C-alpha positions, 0 to 999 in steps of 0.5 A, spaced: 555 517 513 558 512 509 555 509 502 553 503 505 549 506 511 546 511 506 544 505 502 541 501 507 537 507 510 535 508 503 533 501 502 529 501 509 526 508 507 524 505 500 520 499 503 517 503 509 514 507 503 512 502 499 508 498 505 505 505 507 502 506 500 500 499 499 497 498 506 490 502 505 488 498 499 490 491 502 487 492 509 480 494 505 481 488 501 482 484 507 476 487 511 471 486 505 474 479 504 473 477 511 466 480 512 464 477 505 466 470 507 463 471 514 456 472 511 457 467 506 458 462 511 452 464 515 448 464 509 451 458 506 452 461 499 458 459 496 458 463 490 465 465 488 463 472 484 460 474 491 467 474 494 471 477 488 466 483 486 465 486 493 473 486 494 475 489 487 469 494 488 472 496 495 479 496 493 477 501 487 474 505 492 479 505 497 484 507 491 480 513 489 479 515 497 487 514 498 490 516 492 492 523 494 495 521 500 499 516 496 501 520 491 503 525 496 507 520 500 511 518 493 512 525 491 515 526 498 520 520 498 522 522 491 524 529 493 528 526 499 531 521 494 533 526 489 536 531 494 540 526 498 543 523 491 549 528 491 551 524 498 550 518 495 554 519 489 560 522 493 
């Protein structure tokens, strides 16, 4: 494998890992935000803190729930990157 192919594959894998790690928190924020917006539209209550606080709390809860998986994914990516480092240096 040439250096260009390795760098391209490594960059793609880095982006996919970043997307996978960020996805649970972002999806949770999206779902809670849409739910709160629907409730606000139905009740005609347009309070800004009502939309912000539940999103932050849900995203923090999602972070605590998914944190072990997120750390494991990042450690595995780092391990593979360090193991492939001699291939990249050649």
